[in-house]
C-alpha positions in Angstrom: -36.6 21.3 13.9 -38.3 20.4 10.1 -35.8 18.1 8.8 -34.6 18.3 4.8 -36.6 15.7 2.6 -34.3 13.0 1.7 -35.6 13.0 -2.1 -35.2 16.8 -3.1 -31.6 16.7 -2.0 -29.5 17.7 -4.9 -26.1 19.0 -3.8 -23.3 17.2 -1.6 -23.6 20.3 1.3 -27.6 19.3 1.2 -26.5 15.6 2.0 -24.3 16.6 4.8 -26.9 19.1 6.1 -29.0 16.1 6.3 -27.2 13.9 8.2 -26.0 16.2 10.5 -29.6 16.7 11.1 -30.1 12.8 11.7 -27.6 13.2 14.1 -24.1 12.4 12.4 -21.1 13.4 12.5 -20.0 16.1 9.7 -17.1 18.1 10.3 -17.0 22.2 10.8 -14.2 22.1 8.3 -16.3 21.5 4.9 -17.5 24.9 3.2 -18.6 25.5 -0.8 -15.9 27.5 -3.1 -17.4 29.0 -6.7 -13.8 28.9 -8.6 -10.3 27.3 -8.3 -9.2 30.4 -6.8 -11.3 30.2 -3.8 -10.1 26.3 -3.4 -6.9 27.0 -3.2 -7.5 29.8 -0.7 -9.0 27.4 1.3 -6.5 24.9 1.3 -4.1 26.9 2.4 -6.1 28.2 4.8 -6.3 24.6 6.3 -2.5 24.0 5.5 -1.9 26.5 8.0 -4.4 25.2 10.8 -3.5 21.6 10.3 -1.4 21.3 13.3 -3.7 23.1 15.6 -6.4 20.1 15.1 -7.1 17.8 17.5 -6.6 14.5 14.5 -3.8 14.4 12.0 -4.9 15.5 8.5 -2.7 15.6 5.1 -4.6 17.6 2.8 -8.1 18.0 1.5 -10.6 16.0 -0.7 -12.8 18.8 -3.3 -16.0 17.6 -4.2 -18.6 18.7 -7.2 -21.2 20.0 -5.5 -24.1 19.5 -8.4 -24.5 15.7 -7.4 -26.4 14.8 -11.0 -23.5 16.1 -13.0 -21.4 14.0 -10.7 -23.0 11.4 -11.6 -22.5 11.8 -15.5 -19.2 12.1 -14.9 -19.0 8.4 -13.3 -15.9 6.4 -11.8 -12.8 5.7 -12.2 -12.3 2.3 -10.2 -13.6 3.2 -6.9 -13.4 7.5 -7.0 -15.1 9.9 -8.7 -14.2 12.2 -11.6 -15.7 14.4 -9.6 -13.6 14.4 -6.9 -9.3 15.6 -6.4 -7.4 15.8 -3.8 -5.1 18.2 -2.6 -1.8 17.1 -0.5 0.1 19.4 1.8 3.5 19.7 2.3 4.9 16.5 3.6 6.9 17.0 7.0 10.3 16.4 6.5 13.0 15.1 10.0 16.5 14.1 10.4 17.3 11.0 11.3 20.8 8.3 11.4 21.2 5.6 8.8 22.0 2.2 10.9 22.3 0.2 7.8 19.9 -1.3 4.5 17.6 -4.4 4.3 17.3 -5.7 0.9 13.3 -6.7 0.7 12.3 -9.2 -2.4 8.8 -9.0 -3.8 6.5 -10.6 -5.4 7.6 -9.8 -8.7 11.5 -10.7 -7.5 12.1 -7.0 -7.5 14.3 -6.4 -5.1 14.1 -3.0 -2.8 16.6 -1.6 -0.7 15.0 -0.1 2.9 17.2 2.1 5.3 17.4 0.8 8.9 17.2 3.8 10.9 17.6 5.6 14.5 13.7 5.9 15.2 12.4 9.4 14.9 8.8 10.9 15.6 7.7 11.8 12.3 3.8 12.6 11.3 2.5 11.2 14.4 4.4 7.9 14.2 7.4 6.5 15.1 9.5 5.6 12.1 11.9 2.8 11.9 12.1 1.7 8.3 11.8 3.8 5.0 12.4 3.0 1.3 14.8 3.7 -0.6 12.8 3.3 -3.4 15.2 1.1 -6.3 19.0 -0.1 -6.9 19.7 3.1 -9.1 18.7 5.2 -6.6 20.7 3.6 -3.8 23.9 3.6 -6.2 23.0 7.2 -6.8 23.5 8.1 -3.0 26.5 6.6 -2.5 25.5 5.5 1.1 27.6 5.5 4.0 26.8 4.2 7.5 25.6 6.6 9.9 24.9 8.9 7.0 22.0 12.5 8.2 19.0 11.4 6.6 16.2 13.5 5.1 12.8 11.7 5.3 9.1 11.9 5.0 6.0 10.2 4.4 5.1 10.0 1.2 1.3 10.4 1.0 1.4 10.9 4.7 1.6 7.0 4.6 4.8 5.1 3.3 8.2 7.0 5.3 10.9 7.6 2.0 14.3 9.0 1.9 14.3 12.3 0.1 18.0 13.0 0.2 21.6 12.2 2.2 22.9 15.6 4.2 26.7 14.7 2.7 28.2 17.8 4.8 27.4 15.7 7.5 29.0 12.9 6.1 31.8 10.9 8.3 34.3 10.1 5.8 36.0 7.0 7.8 32.9 5.2 8.1 31.8 2.3 5.8 30.5 2.4 2.8 27.4 0.5 2.3 27.0 -1.9 -1.0 24.4 -3.7 -2.7 23.8 -7.7 -2.4 24.9 -10.0 -5.4 22.5 -12.9 -4.3 19.1 -13.1 -2.9 18.5 -12.4 0.4 15.9 -14.8 0.4 16.8 -18.3 -2.3 20.5 -16.8 -2.8 20.5 -17.1 -6.1 22.3 -14.4 -8.0 20.9 -11.1 -8.5 20.2 -9.8 -11.9 19.8 -6.1 -13.3 16.6 -5.0 -15.2 17.0 -4.2 -18.9 16.5 -0.7 -17.8 19.2 -1.0 -14.9 17.0 0.8 -12.6 16.1 -2.5 -10.5 18.0 -5.8 -9.0 15.9 -9.0 -9.3 16.0 -12.5 -8.6 15.0 -14.5 -11.6 14.6 -17.7 -9.5 10.6 -16.9 -9.6 9.1 -20.4 -9.3 11.2 -21.3 -5.9 12.2 -17.9 -4.3 10.3 -18.3 -1.0 9.9 -14.4 -0.7 8.6 -14.3 -4.2 6.6 -17.3 -3.5 4.8 -15.6 -0.5 4.4 -12.4 -2.2 2.5 -13.9 -4.7 0.1 -16.1 -2.4 -0.7 -13.0 0.1 -1.4 -11.0 -2.5 -4.3 -13.6 -4.3 -5.5 -13.9 -0.6 -5.9 -10.4 0.0 -9.3 -9.3 0.9 -9.9 -7.2 -2.6 -8.8 -10.2 -4.5 -9.0 -13.9 -3.3 -10.4 -12.9 0.3 -9.2 -16.0 2.3 -9.2 -15.0 6.0 -7.3 -16.6 8.1 -4.1 -17.3 5.8 -1.6 -14.5 7.5 2.0 -14.1 5.7 3.1 -15.9 9.1 0.8 -18.4 7.9 1.4 -19.1 4.5 5.2 -19.2 5.3 4.8 -22.4 7.5 2.8 -23.8 4.8 5.2 -22.9 1.7 8.1 -24.4 4.4 5.9 -27.7 5.3 3.5 -28.6 2.3 6.3 -26.9 0.0 3.2 -25.1 -2.0 4.3 -22.7 -4.8 0.9 -21.4 -6.1 -2.6 -21.0 -6.6 -3.0 -24.1 -7.5 -1.1 -25.9 -4.7 -3.3 -23.3 -2.6 -6.1 -24.7 -3.3 -5.0 -28.2 -2.9 -3.6 -28.2 0.8 -3.3 -30.7 2.8 -5.9 -30.1 5.3 -5.5 -33.1 7.4 -2.1 -32.1 8.2 -2.7 -29.1 8.8 -3.6 -29.5 12.1 -0.4 -31.4 12.9 1.4 -28.6 12.7 2.4 -26.2 16.0 -0.2 -23.8 16.6 -2.7 -25.6 14.9 -5.7 -27.9 15.6 -8.9 -28.9 14.7 -11.1 -25.5 14.7 -8.0 -23.4 12.9 -8.6 -26.3 10.2 -11.8 -26.1 9.7 -11.7 -22.1 9.5 -9.1 -21.9 6.7 -10.7 -24.6 5.3 -13.9 -23.2 4.9 -11.7 -19.6 4.0 -10.2 -21.6 1.3 -13.6 -23.3 0.3 -16.1 -19.7 0.6 -12.9 -18.1 -2.0 -13.8 -20.6 -4.6 -16.9 -18.0 -5.6 -14.5 -15.8 -6.9 -15.4 -13.1 -9.3 -13.3 -14.2 -12.5 -12.0 -10.1 -12.6 -10.3 -10.6 -9.0 -9.1 -14.6 -10.1 -7.4 -12.6 -12.9 -5.7 -9.9 -11.3 -4.7 -11.9 -8.4 -3.0 -13.9 -10.6 0.1 -10.9 -10.5 0.6 -10.6 -13.7 2.3 -7.8 -14.8 -0.2 -4.9 -16.0 -2.9 -6.6 -15.0 -4.7 -4.8 -11.8 -8.1 -5.1 -10.6 -9.4 -3.1 -13.4 -7.1 -4.0 -16.5 -8.9 -7.1 -15.7 -12.6 -6.0 -15.3 -11.8 -4.7 -19.5 -10.2 -8.3 -20.3 -13.2 -9.9 -18.5 -16.0 -7.8 -20.2 -14.5 -8.2 -23.4 -14.7 -12.3 -22.9 -18.0 -12.3 -22.1 
């Protein structure tokens, strides 16, 4: 076999061919197109074939073939400007509503989640689906044992699409929203837009504290392995930690006294926390969870300050 010269590769299709020659598995469904019409025709063809594949797909990615032009276009975050996704229509199924749970996020937003009769959707069994926000919950006027149509948003997050009102049992209980925070029992408030409920107890609400710490310790930000949500919950309860400052000043000698912890656990957590002190400035800024400041905006801010 004559191998392709990697120094002369100028297109993505040549990259794939080179990888194939090296023994890597490449998808036989890859193909080239010359215009939008051909791309769309390929997308429709794949959508019709997707159920015949031995692996799930939710769409396809269109990539600019010219590598030089692709480089000139640059990236946004981690995504090339020369790439674009085409998503297939999401599969929809019906199931029964068993109740509604309310989750408190790191920003204090309280989100309704539908508890469902388990149903298979997109290759997995779904038991819960988001109702998005308080306003949608009120608009839906949900009744216990309503029949719901659900789908996976982006083939990942189960969501309620709509309620089949004609199947509703009118004698069943109408579900209501909570008046107080499910986590700290503080009286809930409405946002100015009236779309969301939120808990104003920013400093002491356990769910908000856990959300902020979990967000900061995640791999893409503070990257502190070993601090799972369950462990953080224990630390919040035992040591009353509320913020990042408290996290970096944990009473490490007391950790191994907790049930399920030992010297090795303490050392691992100590090392993880110590290693995370080398965090990049923009990741630290993003990890603070300031509204509107994600990693990309944080990079811009840090670059200006430097």
